[in-house]
C-alpha positions in Angstrom: 109.1 79.0 179.2 112.8 79.1 178.7 115.4 76.2 178.5 118.9 77.5 178.7 120.8 74.2 178.9 121.0 71.6 176.2 123.6 69.4 174.4 123.9 67.9 171.0 125.8 64.9 169.6 128.9 67.1 169.3 129.5 66.8 173.0 130.0 63.1 172.5 127.8 62.0 175.3 124.4 63.2 173.8 122.3 62.5 170.7 120.5 64.6 168.2 121.3 67.6 165.9 120.8 71.3 166.6 117.8 71.1 164.2 116.3 68.2 166.2 116.4 70.3 169.5 114.8 73.2 167.8 112.0 71.2 166.5 111.5 69.6 170.0 111.4 73.1 171.6 108.9 74.3 169.1 106.7 71.2 169.8 106.9 71.8 173.5 106.0 75.5 173.2 109.2 76.8 174.6 110.0 80.4 173.7 113.7 80.6 174.2 116.4 77.8 174.1 120.2 78.0 174.4 122.6 75.4 173.2 125.5 74.8 175.6 127.7 72.1 174.3 131.0 71.4 176.3 134.0 73.3 175.4 137.1 71.1 174.8 138.9 70.0 177.8 142.6 70.3 178.4 145.0 67.5 177.3 145.0 64.5 179.5 141.3 64.4 180.0 139.1 61.8 178.2 137.6 63.0 174.9 134.2 61.5 175.6 133.0 64.5 177.6 133.3 67.4 175.3 133.7 68.4 171.6 137.2 68.7 170.0 138.7 72.1 169.4 138.3 71.6 165.7 134.6 71.3 166.1 133.9 74.6 167.7 133.5 76.7 164.5 131.0 74.2 163.1 129.1 74.1 166.3 128.8 77.9 166.4 127.9 78.0 162.7 125.2 75.3 163.2 123.5 77.2 166.0 123.5 80.6 164.3 122.1 79.0 161.1 119.3 77.3 163.2 118.7 80.6 164.9 118.1 82.4 161.6 115.8 79.5 160.3 113.9 79.5 163.6 113.3 83.3 163.5 112.0 83.0 160.0 109.6 80.3 160.9 108.1 81.7 164.1 110.4 80.6 166.9 111.7 79.6 169.3 114.4 82.0 169.9 117.7 80.2 169.6 120.8 81.3 171.6 124.3 80.1 171.4 126.3 79.2 174.6 128.8 76.8 175.9 129.2 74.8 179.1 132.9 75.0 180.3 134.2 72.4 182.7 136.3 73.8 185.5 139.5 71.8 186.1 142.7 73.3 187.4 144.3 73.5 184.0 141.3 75.0 182.2 141.1 78.8 183.0 143.4 80.0 180.1 141.7 77.8 177.7 138.3 78.9 178.7 139.2 82.6 178.7 140.7 82.4 175.2 137.7 80.4 173.7 135.0 82.4 175.2 136.6 85.7 174.2 136.4 85.0 170.6 133.2 83.0 170.0 130.5 85.7 170.3 128.6 83.7 172.8 125.3 84.5 174.5 126.1 82.7 177.8 128.9 80.7 179.4 127.9 78.0 181.9 130.5 77.0 184.4 130.4 73.5 185.9 132.5 71.1 188.0 132.5 67.4 186.9 135.9 66.4 188.1 137.4 66.2 191.6 141.1 65.5 191.6 140.8 64.2 188.1 137.8 61.8 188.8 134.7 62.3 186.8 132.5 61.7 189.7 129.2 62.1 187.7 130.1 59.5 185.0 128.1 56.3 185.5 131.1 54.4 184.3 133.0 55.8 187.3 130.4 55.2 190.1 132.6 52.5 191.6 134.8 55.3 192.9 132.2 56.0 195.6 132.8 52.7 197.4 134.6 53.3 200.7 134.9 56.9 199.8 134.7 59.7 202.5 131.6 61.4 201.1 131.9 64.3 203.6 135.3 64.9 202.2 134.1 64.6 198.5 131.4 67.2 199.1 133.9 69.6 200.8 136.3 69.2 197.9 133.6 69.6 195.3 132.3 72.7 196.8 135.8 74.1 197.1 136.2 73.7 193.4 132.8 75.2 192.7 133.7 78.3 194.6 137.0 78.6 192.8 135.2 78.3 189.5 132.6 81.1 190.4 135.5 83.4 191.7 137.3 83.0 188.4 135.2 85.5 186.6 134.9 83.3 183.7 131.3 82.2 183.9 127.8 83.8 183.7 126.0 81.0 185.4 126.9 78.1 187.7 125.3 74.9 186.2 123.8 72.1 188.2 125.4 73.5 191.4 125.1 70.5 193.6 125.8 67.9 191.0 127.8 65.9 193.6 124.6 64.4 194.8 123.8 62.7 191.4 124.1 59.2 192.6 122.4 59.8 196.0 125.5 60.0 198.2 125.0 62.6 200.8 127.4 63.7 203.6 126.7 62.9 207.2 127.4 66.4 208.1 124.8 69.1 207.5 125.7 70.7 204.1 124.2 74.2 205.1 127.5 75.8 205.5 128.6 74.6 202.0 125.4 76.0 200.5 125.8 79.3 202.3 129.4 79.8 201.3 128.7 79.1 197.7 125.7 81.4 197.7 127.8 84.2 199.1 130.5 83.5 196.4 127.9 83.6 193.7 126.6 86.9 195.0 130.1 88.4 195.4 131.1 87.6 191.8 127.7 88.3 190.1 127.1 84.7 188.8 123.6 83.3 188.5 122.6 80.0 189.8 121.0 77.4 187.4 117.8 75.5 188.4 118.6 72.3 186.4 116.0 69.5 186.0 118.4 66.8 185.0 118.6 65.5 188.5 114.9 64.3 188.2 116.2 61.9 185.6 119.1 60.7 187.6 119.5 58.4 190.6 119.1 61.1 193.1 115.6 62.0 191.7 115.6 65.7 192.4 116.4 69.0 190.9 119.8 70.7 191.2 120.0 72.5 193.5 118.2 71.4 196.6 115.6 73.9 197.9 117.8 74.7 201.0 120.6 75.7 198.6 118.3 77.7 196.4 116.9 79.4 199.5 120.5 80.4 200.4 121.0 81.8 196.9 117.7 83.8 197.1 118.7 85.3 200.6 122.0 86.5 199.0 120.3 88.0 196.1 121.8 85.6 193.5 119.6 85.5 190.3 118.6 82.3 188.7 118.3 80.6 185.3 116.6 77.4 184.4 117.3 74.5 182.0 116.6 70.9 181.3 120.3 69.9 180.5 118.8 67.8 177.7 121.1 65.2 176.1 118.4 64.0 173.7 115.7 65.9 171.8 112.9 64.2 173.8 114.3 65.8 177.0 114.0 69.4 175.9 111.9 71.2 178.4 111.6 68.1 180.7 110.8 69.1 184.3 110.7 72.8 183.8 107.2 73.1 185.5 108.9 71.6 188.5 111.8 74.0 188.2 109.3 76.9 188.2 107.7 75.6 191.3 110.9 75.2 193.1 111.9 78.8 192.1 108.6 80.1 193.4 109.0 78.2 196.6 112.4 79.9 197.2 110.8 83.3 196.5 112.0 84.0 193.0 109.6 85.7 190.6 111.9 85.9 187.5 114.8 84.3 185.9 117.5 85.5 183.6 118.1 85.1 179.9 121.5 86.0 178.6 122.0 87.5 175.1 125.6 88.5 174.1 126.4 87.8 177.8 124.2 90.5 179.1 121.3 89.3 181.3 117.6 90.2 181.0 114.8 89.2 183.5 112.0 87.1 182.4 109.0 86.7 184.7 108.1 83.3 186.0 
C-alpha cells in the first residue's frame, strides 16, 4: 500500500512531525509514503495555509533525514514532495521552488476561487446565497489552467469543491470530461484522495464518474490519505483501492525524482 499525500505541522494547519508520520506508516504496514507540505503562497494570502519560505530548507532536510533512518530500520520508503496551491500569482514561484528542491513529486491543487478559500471551514459562510453552478464552473476552469501549466505531476483532490456537500444543479459530467481530457493532454496524473471521507461530503475525491472519465482518457492515478495528523496516515486507502478497481484501474503511480513508476493494485 502507498500513501503519497500527507502534511506535517509545518503547513500550519496540521499536527505532528515527520518522524511521527513515519512511525504511523510503519505501524499501518504502508510500504511507501510521501510528504507533501504546502509550498509558500504569494504575498497577500493568509499564512495559515502553508509553510513560510524560510522553512523550506528545514522541511526538505527533515524528510531526507527521516528517509535515511527509515531505510536503515526496514521501512517504509519515505519520499519528499510538495503540494503547490494554484492561484493566478503562483506560477513563477512554483516553478522557481520546484526546480531547485530535488523533489520526488509535485502535487497541484486549487483551494482558492477568486481569492476565497472555499474549502476552509472558517470560510464556509461564503456558500450562503452563492451560485453553486457558477462556483463549480470557476473551480474547474482554474483546475484546467493548473493542469495545463506544466508545473505539476499530479492533480490533488480533483473535485475538492464538493467538500461541504454543495453540488451544482447542472450535471457536472462535462466538467469531469473536460478536466480528464486536459489531464491526458498534459500528462498529469489524477489523485484518488481519501480525505473527503472525513469531511462533510463523506466521499472520496474524485467521484466515480469523474474517475471513470479519467480512465477512459488514459489518465494514470495515484492515491493518498491527505493526512493532517499521524492517526490519519493510510486512512481510507482500502476504499480508494476499491474505487480505482471499480473505474478499471489495475495500478497506480509512485513518483521518484519526478519520474513515475507503476505499482500494481
